[in-house]
C-alpha positions in Angstrom: 9.8 -12.3 19.9 7.1 -10.3 21.7 3.9 -10.3 19.7 3.7 -6.5 19.6 6.9 -6.2 17.7 6.8 -6.2 13.9 9.6 -8.0 12.0 11.7 -5.8 9.7 13.2 -6.8 6.3 16.6 -8.5 6.3 18.3 -6.0 4.0 16.0 -2.9 4.2 16.3 0.4 2.5 15.1 3.5 4.3 11.3 3.8 3.5 10.6 6.4 0.8 7.1 7.0 2.2 8.8 8.6 5.2 10.6 11.2 3.1 8.8 14.6 2.6 8.2 15.8 -0.9 8.2 19.4 -2.2 4.4 19.3 -2.8 3.6 18.3 0.8 2.2 20.8 3.3 2.5 21.0 7.1 -0.2 19.0 8.8 -2.9 20.7 10.9 -3.2 18.9 14.2 -6.9 18.9 14.1 -6.9 17.0 10.7 -5.1 14.1 12.4 -7.0 14.3 15.7 -8.4 10.9 15.1 -5.0 9.3 14.9 -2.3 8.0 17.3 1.3 8.9 17.8 4.0 6.4 18.6 7.3 6.5 20.5 10.0 3.9 20.2 11.6 2.6 23.3 15.1 1.1 23.9 13.8 -2.4 24.9 10.8 -4.6 24.2 9.5 -4.7 27.7 8.3 -1.2 28.5 5.8 -1.7 31.4 6.0 -2.9 35.0 3.8 -5.6 36.5 1.0 -3.0 37.1 1.0 -2.0 33.4 2.7 1.3 34.1 5.4 2.4 31.7 8.9 2.1 33.1 10.5 5.6 33.7 13.5 4.8 31.6 11.3 3.7 28.7 9.1 6.7 28.7 12.3 8.4 27.6 15.9 8.4 28.7 16.2 9.6 32.3 18.4 12.5 31.3 16.1 13.7 28.4 14.7 17.1 28.9 11.0 16.7 28.1 10.5 20.5 28.1 12.6 20.6 24.9 9.8 19.2 22.8 9.0 15.4 22.9 9.6 13.4 19.7 6.9 11.0 18.4 5.6 9.8 15.0 2.1 9.9 13.6 0.9 6.4 12.8 -0.7 5.8 9.4 1.6 5.9 6.4 4.2 5.6 9.1 3.8 2.0 10.3 5.1 0.2 13.4 8.0 -1.3 11.6 9.2 2.1 10.5 10.0 2.9 14.1 12.9 0.6 13.8 14.8 3.1 11.7 17.5 5.3 13.4 20.0 7.7 12.0 23.6 6.6 12.3 26.4 9.0 13.4 27.5 10.5 10.0 28.5 13.9 8.6 25.0 14.2 7.2 23.1 13.4 10.4 22.4 16.9 11.5 21.1 17.8 8.1 18.8 14.8 7.9 17.4 15.5 11.4 16.9 19.2 10.7 13.5 20.8 10.1 11.9 20.4 6.7 9.8 23.2 5.2 7.2 22.9 2.4 8.7 23.3 -1.0 11.9 21.7 0.0 13.2 18.3 -1.4 13.5 15.7 1.4 16.3 13.3 1.6 16.3 9.5 1.7 19.2 8.4 4.0 21.7 6.0 2.6 22.6 2.7 4.2 25.6 4.5 5.7 23.4 7.2 7.2 20.5 5.1 8.7 20.1 1.6 10.1 17.2 -0.7 10.9 17.3 -1.9 14.5 16.5 -5.5 15.1 13.0 -6.1 16.4 14.1 -7.7 19.6 16.0 -4.5 20.6 13.1 -2.1 20.8 9.5 -1.6 21.8 7.0 1.2 21.7 4.1 2.9 23.3 1.3 5.0 21.8 -1.1 7.8 22.6 -4.3 9.2 21.1 -3.8 12.6 19.4 -7.3 13.8 20.5 -6.5 13.1 24.2 -3.2 15.0 24.0 -3.8 18.0 21.8 -4.9 21.1 23.8 -5.0 18.9 26.9 -4.9 21.1 30.0 -3.4 19.5 33.1 -1.9 20.2 36.5 1.2 18.5 37.6 3.0 19.1 40.9 1.2 22.4 41.4 1.7 23.9 38.0 -0.8 24.2 35.1 0.2 23.2 31.6 -1.3 22.7 28.1 0.0 19.9 25.8 0.0 20.5 22.0 0.6 18.0 19.3 2.6 19.7 16.6 3.8 18.6 13.2 7.6 18.8 13.1 8.8 17.1 9.9 12.5 16.5 9.4 14.2 16.3 6.0 14.0 12.5 6.2 10.8 11.9 8.2 7.6 13.7 7.2 5.6 12.0 9.8 7.6 13.2 12.8 5.6 15.1 15.4 6.4 16.7 18.8 4.6 17.2 22.0 4.9 20.9 23.0 4.1 22.0 26.6 3.0 25.5 27.5 2.7 27.1 31.0 1.6 30.6 31.9 4.7 32.0 30.2 4.3 30.2 26.9 6.2 27.3 25.4 8.4 25.9 28.1 11.0 25.1 25.5 12.1 28.8 25.6 12.6 29.0 29.3 16.0 29.5 30.7 17.8 26.2 31.2 17.5 26.3 35.0 13.8 27.0 34.8 13.3 24.3 32.2 15.1 21.8 34.5 12.5 22.5 37.2 9.6 22.0 34.8 10.7 18.8 33.1 10.0 16.5 36.1 6.4 17.8 36.2 5.9 16.9 32.5 7.4 13.5 33.0 5.2 12.8 36.0 2.0 13.6 34.0 3.1 11.8 30.8 4.1 8.7 32.7 0.7 8.4 34.3 -1.0 9.0 31.0 0.9 6.5 28.8 0.1 3.3 30.7 -3.6 3.7 30.1 -3.2 2.0 26.7 -1.8 -1.6 26.7 0.6 -2.4 23.9 -1.6 -5.2 22.5 -4.4 -2.6 21.9 -2.3 -0.6 19.5 -4.5 0.2 16.5 -3.9 -0.8 12.9 -3.4 2.5 11.3 -4.5 3.2 7.7 -3.1 5.7 5.3 -4.0 9.3 5.6 -6.0 10.9 2.8 -3.7 12.8 0.4 -5.9 15.9 0.6 -4.6 16.7 4.1 -0.9 16.7 3.2 -0.6 17.3 -0.5 -0.8 20.9 -1.7 -3.5 21.6 -4.3 -2.2 22.6 -7.7 -4.1 25.9 -7.5 -2.4 26.9 -4.3 
């Protein structure tokens, strides 16, 4: 087994620390600027011989990066938690939908989520501080990357990379326009990711409760 992969329990239950609670609040990106975000890949080997991430491991080749890019904030969310995926079930859309403060999150059942064997996935990671509000030019167009908290009903630590051009968030472009933008985002992100070797992944500690738990007086 590759050293960077973390073993998972034999008979795991979906981690409760990933489930949002009614007294949680939305995270401010600046409060987590010292952290790192992680993305799971579909195979353990994610880089080529030059240390550059393989295009199909950055994301699936058909994925539209302009439609917000899914990552997870390391900390309470640990490397082994990336092994969890939602199964196809009647409740999948609900579990993956956006959570709002005050709502009760939901812990997926064993029929609704599974833990992928460690030898079947890998990961890469990025510094929040180097991504958030990062202005860049790719293939002749200017963009800004923003790291945004986007919790789901079963994963409080889910974040997204949002990309903005001169018109605003490219997510809201017409499909044909978005299709032209996506390769530019992929080109920049692919160059950015390989800067950090997998073996240098940090050991993330827990985030202080004050940044995500609502004060009683609020």
